[in-house]
N, C-alpha and C positions, 0 to 999 in steps of 0.2 A: 278173665278178662275186662276189666276196665272201659267204661263209656261216658262219654261227656263231652261237656261244651268245647271246642275248639277254635269256636271263634264268635263272636257277639259283636254284636251293631242294634244301633237304636236312629229314628229319622224323626224329628217334628217341628213340625213347619213353623213357621219364622211369625205368622201373623196371630193379631190374638183380639179378646174383644172381652172387656171387663164386666165384671156379673154388672155392673151400675147402668150400662149401656143398654144391655137388655131390659132391665125392671122398666126404666124409666119410660121404654117403649109400651110397655103394657101397663103405668101403672099402680104398679107391684113395690112392697117394700126392698129395698135390693139392701139396707142393715140385716131385715129379719131373715131372709134370704141366704147371705154371707154366712150370719149367726149359725141357722140350720142345716147347710150345706156344710159348710166350710168351707166353701170355695169362695178364692177373687176374681181371678178371669179362666182363661181358655183357649187352646188354637183352635185356629181357623184355615181350615186347607186353602190354597191360592187354587183358580180355575183351572193352573195347570198339575196341581194334587189331587190325585185320589190314590185308593189300596195300592193298585201298580206301583206308582210312579215311588210311594215311599215305603213298599218290599222293596224296588231295586235301590234306593237309597240305603239305605238299612244294611241289606245284603253284602250290598257292595264294603259296609263299615266294617260288616262279620268279617269276611274274606282279608280287608286289610290286616286284620289282630289273628290271623291264622296262620302265621306262620309260614305263607306260601303256599298255601292247597290251592291250586287250579279248579275253576270252576268246570273242566273236563273230567275232575276225580268228582261228582259230587252225583251220587246214584240216585238219590231222590230229592222232592222239593216239595212241601207242602205249606199251603196259606191259609189261617184262618181268620174269619173276616163276615163279618153284619153288613157290608156294601162293597160285596163284589162287584166291581164295573156292570160284568155283564150277568144277566140273570141265565142265561145259556152260551157259553163260553166261559171257559177257566181264565184266569188271572194267572196260574200257576204257570201255564208255556210261554205266555208274555214275558217275564219276570225271567224264567229259566235264560231265554234266549235274549235277553237283554244282557244279562251279566257272564254271559257266553258257555253257557253249558251246553252238553252234546245230545242230539236225541237219542243217547240209550238210557233213557233217565227215568224216573214213573215220577207222575206229577195228579196232584191231586186240590182239588179245594174244600176246604171245613167251612161249618155252620156247627155251630151250639151257641145261640147269643154271646155272651163275653167272655166264654171260654175255649171258642176256638184257636185260639191262640197257643193257650196249650193242649190243647187236642192236635195241633200240629206239633209239636215239640213232643207228646209222647210219642205217636208213632214214629218219627223220625226217630227217634232214640232207640224205641224199640229194634225198628229194621237194622240199625247197626250194632244193636245186642245179640240179635240175631243172625247175625252174620251175612244177610242179603246183599249190603253195601258197607262200604267202607266210610263214608261219609253223608247224611244226607242232613239238610236245612227243614228247620221248621218255622216258621213266620208269623206273626199277630199281627193284623194291622185293619185300621179304620176310618173312616169319615162317618163319624156318630152321627144321626138321624135323633133330632127331637124337632114334634109340633111347634109353631109360633105360638106362643105364649105357654106353652106348658112347661110343668118342672123341669121336666129333662132338657128343655131350652140351656137352662142355666148351664147345664153340667157339660152335654155332649161334645165332644172335642173328635181330634184328629192325630196321630203319627202311629207308629210303627217298629218293631222290634223284631229282630233274625237272631237265628244261632244255628250254626254246624254244630254240628255233632259227631264223632268219631272213638275209635278205638286205640289211637297213636296215645299211648302212653308218652311222648317226649309234646306233645303237641297240648291236652288235655291242660285245659283253665282252670277246669271244676268238675268235678268229680260226681255224676249222679250217683248218688248212696242209695238212694230207696225213690217210688212214684207209688204212689196212693189215688185214687178216686173214689167218691161219692154220690149219686146220682141218684133222683126220682123223679117224678113226673108232681112237678108242682108249679102251674102255668100262673108263674105272676107276671109275666111280660111276655108279649108274640107282636106279630104284624106278620097279615097276611098275604097273600099275592095281590097285586095291583094298590095295596095303602102304601102312599109316600110315608106315615112314619107308627112306629110302635104304641101299641097302647100297652100299658101297664094297670098296675091292681091296685098302684096307690102306696100307703102304708103296708101292706102285704108284701114287698118286695121283699121289706125287711125282715120279717118274720111272718111267716115261717122260714121264707125261701131263702135269701142270704144268710142270717145267721146262722140256724142251722144247720144249713149247707155247708159252709166255709168250716165252720166250728169241726163237726162230725166229721171231713174230712183230713182238715188239720190233727184232730186227737188222734184220728186212725192212724194216719203215718206216723207219728211219733210214740203210741205207742209198738208198731212193727217194729219199727228201728231202737226202738228201747232208749227213748231220749226223750229231755223233757224241755221246756222252754228256757231255761235257763244255761240250754248246751249252745244254744244258736246265737253267733255271734249278731243276725240280721234276719227279718222275718218281714215279707211282702204279702197284701193280701191284696183282691181283686179291691181298684177304686173306685166305685160308683160317684163318690163324692167325696170329699175330705172326712168327713164325720165316720163313716162305718166301718174301714180299715183300723181306725184308730182304735175305735171302742171295741171290736172282735179281737183285735188282738191283747188288748189289754184285760177282755174278758178271757184267755185265755191264757193268761200270766206271762204275756210278756211287757219290757216295757220302753218307754219310751224313746231313751236311744237306739231301742233294739229295732223299731219299728220306721223311723225317721227318715233314714237315707231313702228307702224305696217310697218314700209317703209323696209323690206328683202332684195328685190330683189336686190341692188348692190351688197350684199354677198353670198348673195341665191340662186340667178337666176330665173328664172319662174317654177316656180313648177304645170301649170297647173289651175288641180282640185283644187290643195295644196295652192292656190298662197294669196288668201284673207283669207281664213280662219288658216293659220300659222299665218298671219298677226294676225286675232283676237287675235290667243292666246300669241303671244307676247304683247299684251295689256291687255291683261286678269292677267299678269303676272305682272302687277304693277300696274293695275288700282285703286282706290281709291272707296269705299265705296259711291253712289252716282254717281256716273261718267256716263255719257250718252255716249254710242260709235254707232257710223252711221258705219256698213257694208254694201260696195256697192261691188259685185261682176260683170265679166264679160266674156261670152262667146262668141264666134265667131260661126255666124250662123242666128240673133246675140240678146243675149239676157243678162238683168241684174238684179239677184235680191238683195235689202236692206233689211236690219233688222236694227232695233238699239234698241240696249241691254241697261236695267239698272245695274248697279253693285249694290250687296247687301251686308251688313258688313260680310256674309260669307266667301268672296272672302279669306279676311287676315288670317282665319283659316288652310286652305287647298292648297293657293300654292305653300308651298314650300312642295307636300308629293309627287312632281314628277319635273322629269329634266328640269328647264326653256326652252322655246326656243332659248331666244337668247346664254344664255350658251352654248348649242347644235350648235349652229351654231358658235360659237365665240373661243370655247376651242374642243383641240384635232382632231384637221384639221390634215389628210392626202393627201399630194398633190402629182399628178398624172401626168403623161406627156402625149402628144395627145398618143403614141402609149398604153397606159397603157387606157388610156380613152377608144380610139377608138377598142379594147378588151372589154371591161365590156361592151358599149353600144352594142354590135354586128353591128359594123359599118362594118366589117373585114368578107365579107361572100365568102364561097367559093365552086367554081363551079357553079356561077351564072352568 
């Protein structure tokens, strides 16, 4: 039995802030940040945009590409995020009701730093593969946090991606060929209860955390599947900045051409749980039937989930039924200054 993606969608807020706008407030050297992080600008959520609202929009786009699947047919819905609006109140129940799902559905919210999105995708496709449900939704979404003046503030962004998994061969857009995960206790990034912003281990978030974990997961799944980098049309890696995914991809043997379609962070920023999943939606927007796609996420703490997808002929019939990811990223932007950004992100806290 084949299991795969039968619908996919992304949502990216229209607002943006440029790196220079952040740097000038803190007296930082913008060109040096631009070069070091390979970032130009990032998305900014509006006052009415959070993990829930973005998940709803991304999921509606996924249904538009599903070929007529109804929300009532969904047996499970999972959201992975670092920024669930409530500490004790699920995001998934709000999203399920907003899209019109029925009460006989299994729902859970996932957390694992930036790999919570692929975590939800893994569980969704696993339930379908096990025959427990016919269709399941996996979502990665975040309104990322970064303390004022911290390096994270230059990258922490917002966005969401949603995937409907099913076992209906006539609807599968991208078959799941293989999955693999690699996880260790590597505390490179954390946020305790009641802390507004996360803390990080500075350069140690790169090595040993990001690079060792991401490379181990990608190498593991390729060995399991008997494939090499040259066998793939596209590869997507977690994008905490513009530099890391390109560096890890090339260290593994992938070319610029294989990496660039899903490489969104220079213009989007780091959408945390949505980062690599949104990259996958950009690749599906242009992928050809038969293409093999490698997706490898990363979450601090630390772990990586890897997937290999094989694109089917059906992709060409449905991809234009919802807004493309690159179009959302490149068109109709609204640029804001730092004061507006700080207000929208709740960085101005009165009476504290």
